[in-house]
N, C-alpha and C positions, 0 to 999 in steps of 0.2 A: 502494499499500500504506500510507503514511504517514496517507494522508485516511483511508483504511478504520480504521486504528487509532485515530485519534484519535475516530472515532463510536463505536467501539465500547466505548470508555471512559466514556462517560457514565453516569452513576450507575444509570439506570433499565434498563441491560442486565446481565444474569447467564448463567450458565451454565446454569440451570434454567429451562426452560421448556417450555410445552406448546401446542399448537394448540387452540384454542377459538372457538365460535359464541357469542360475547357476546351476542348480542340477544337471548339467551333467558333471561340469568342477571340475577335482578333480588337485592338484597342492601341490607337495613338497617344503616347504618354506627353505628361506635360515634361518639356526638354529638360527644364530645371533638375528632374530627379533621375533623368537618364544617365548611367554610367557606373562605377563602383564605388562603393563607400564603406568606410572603415568604423566598426563599432568602438562607440566612445564609452556609452553609460546605459545602462538596462535596470530599470526599476518598476516595482511595483507598490502602488500608494493603497493605503487601506483608504476607502470611503469615508468611513464613520470616525476611526480614530486619528487618522491622518500618518499613522507609521509607515516608514517607506522600507522595504526589504531589498536585497539585490540577490537575485537567484543565483548569478553566475559570478559573484564576487564583486567587489566596487572599481575593481581594474578588470573588466572581462576582456575579449578579445572577439572578433567574427568578421563577416565579411556580408555585405548586401549588395546585388548588382541588379539592374534594371536595364533591359535592351529597348532599342528604339522602337522594334516590332512587336514589344508587347509580352517579352519573356522576364522572368525574373528568377534569382536564387538567394538563400540567405542562411548563413551558419551563426553559430552563437557559442559561446564556449569559455570555461573558467581558464583563466591566465595560467595557470599550473594545473597540469595533469598527469596522473601517474602512469607510467610506462608500464606494457606488460612484461611479465619475465621474458617472454620469446616474442621473435619476430614474424613468428606465424599466428597471422590475424584469425584462424579458426582453431588455434589450440590454446586458447585462454581461460583463465579459470571462471566459475561463475561470477564471483568477487570482481574479477578484473573487467568482464563484460557488462557487469551492472555499474559499476564507477565510472567506466567509459560514457555510458548513456545516459547517467546523471549528471555529467559534466558538458554534456556537448546537444544540442538541436541543429537540425538542419531540414529544409525541403526548398521544394523548387515547383515552379509550374508558369501560369500566365499572370498579367498584372492588368487590371482594368481600370480606367477614369471614368466616372459619368458625371461628376462634376467636381469645381474648383476645390481642392483641398481634401477631395476625398478619394480612397482607391481602394480595390479590392483584390485579396491576393486568392487567384484561383489552385489551389492546390493538387499537383498530379503525381508527384513524388514525394515520400516522407520518411524519415526516418522511424517516426511515430505512425505506424499504418493507419491509427484511426482517422487522422486529418485527411486521406487521400480523398478527393472530390469534395472539401468544404471550401466556402468562399467566406474569406475572411476581412471584414470591413477596418480599415485604419483611416484617421483622419492625419494630414501631414501639414508641415511647414518648412520652408527653406529659407534660413537667412544666410545667404552669400554660400558658403562653402559648408554649412551644417545642414542635416535633414534631420526631423524630429519625428516619429511616428508615435501616435497614441491611440491606445484601444477605447472601446465602449467600457463601460464598468462590467466587470463580470464576476460570477461566485467562484473563489478559491480556498480551500482550507476552510469553508464555512463561513467566510467574509466575503463581502464586496471590494474588490481593487481596480484600479486604472493602472494599467499597463503604460510605461514609456521607454522608449528607446531611442538614442541618440548616435548619428553616424557624422562623420567628416569624409568630405570627398575626396577621393585618391585621384593624384595625378602624378606625374613626374617631376618632382621638386628638385632642381637640380641647383647648384650654387655656381652663378658663373662669375667673370670679372666684374661686371659692372650691379651687380647684385648688392642688395643693401640689408641682406638677411643678418640677424644678430644671434650670434651664439653667447649663451650664457653658463658659466661655470660656479657651481656654489659648494663649499665644502663647510661643514659645521660639526663640534662636537657638542652632542645634547648631556645633558645632566642625566646620571644614570636614573634617578627619580622619574623622570619626564620621558624616557625612551617610548614607552609603551603609548603613552598618551601622544604624542608627538607623530608616531607612525600611525596610529589610528586616525589622526587629525589628517594626515596626508593621503589615507585612502581615500577621504570624504573630498578632498581638495581636488585631487589629479583628475576625476573625470570632468569637473567642473570647468577647470585650466584648459584641459586638451580641447573642449569644446568652443571655445573664446576665438575669435576672429584671428588668424594668424599666428596661430599654434601651429608648429609644424611636430615638435617634438617636446615631450616634457616626461622624463624619468628619472626616478630616484635608486640610488644603490645604497648597500652598505660596505663598509670597508672589511677587506678580509683578514685584517689583522687587530682592528679594535671597531668592537659593533656599536660605538656608541658615535663613532665618526660617519656621519652620512653626507652623501654626495647628490648633488642635482644638476642635471643637465637638460640644458633648453635650447631649441631653436624658433626664432621668431621670423617672420617674413619680411618687418622692418622693424627699425628703432621705435616708431611712432606706435606701432602697435604694441610690442613691448611695455612702454612707459603706460600705453592705455590701460594695459594688464595690470600693471603696478598699480595705478591708481583706483582700480575698481572695488567695489564694496569688500567684496568677500576677501581680496588680498588685503587690504588694509586691517581687516579684521583678523586677518590670519597672522601677519606680522606684528601686531600689538600683542596678540596673545602669546604666540610661540616665542618672541624674542628673550623672555626673561628664562625659557627652558635651556639655553645653551651656554656653555663655557664661552666659546668664540665663534665667530663666523666669517667666511671670506668668500667674497663674490666678484667674478671677474667677467668682463661681457667684451665682447670680440666683434667684430663686422667681418662677416665671412667674404673671401675672395679666391678666386680659384689660383692654382698653381701646378708647377708641374714638377716632379722629381728628377 
């Protein structure tokens, strides 16, 4: 039962669906959503309590693809997934198969738009077989390079929730000689008593930052020699967008709260430029 519940909370499931024969469906998509998108955040919000949960963790991974001729595919999964003991995909243990399915969701098919801001995923293939033949309604908004999909309210685990998933547009982001991209490297030593609190804080902050305009990369790492020394690596499309990020409400609140948690912090920024070895 726990496995089934975890499968059902994948965003692209909702309480509203209908059987369809999608091979006869064609639809010209909104050009703003056509292309490949990288998963930034996936959450479920309880309609009554407002509590938010993250089925694939707060730093999930995944990809969504929409084609001009109306096809789509999506996969969503935990960032950290356990490997099988063997590379033979058919020789895993029951526990390995269970964990693999609990931490990954995928389906593909057609996508149809009938009105602005609304689309329907017409599922033809799915890891979870019960979804095949369903039509899933989604509301969507596009803000520059960010796509947000939202479900209708639906019942999961006995409570009503609304699912929200945020993607960033994929594309070739190369550093050229005339580029104004900004690279930011931050290192700091957190006080031991605040380490867990800060890491939890960063888990909540990272998806918000990655969804910001101009954010190309935002990754955190821990020193291999001292678990209290933390590193942050960022790439921004321009200095202006990086400064806008620093001036945002959530960053001001973050910096004000987290500054006393550190013994020292060192930050350096660089303007990217092409070079040859």
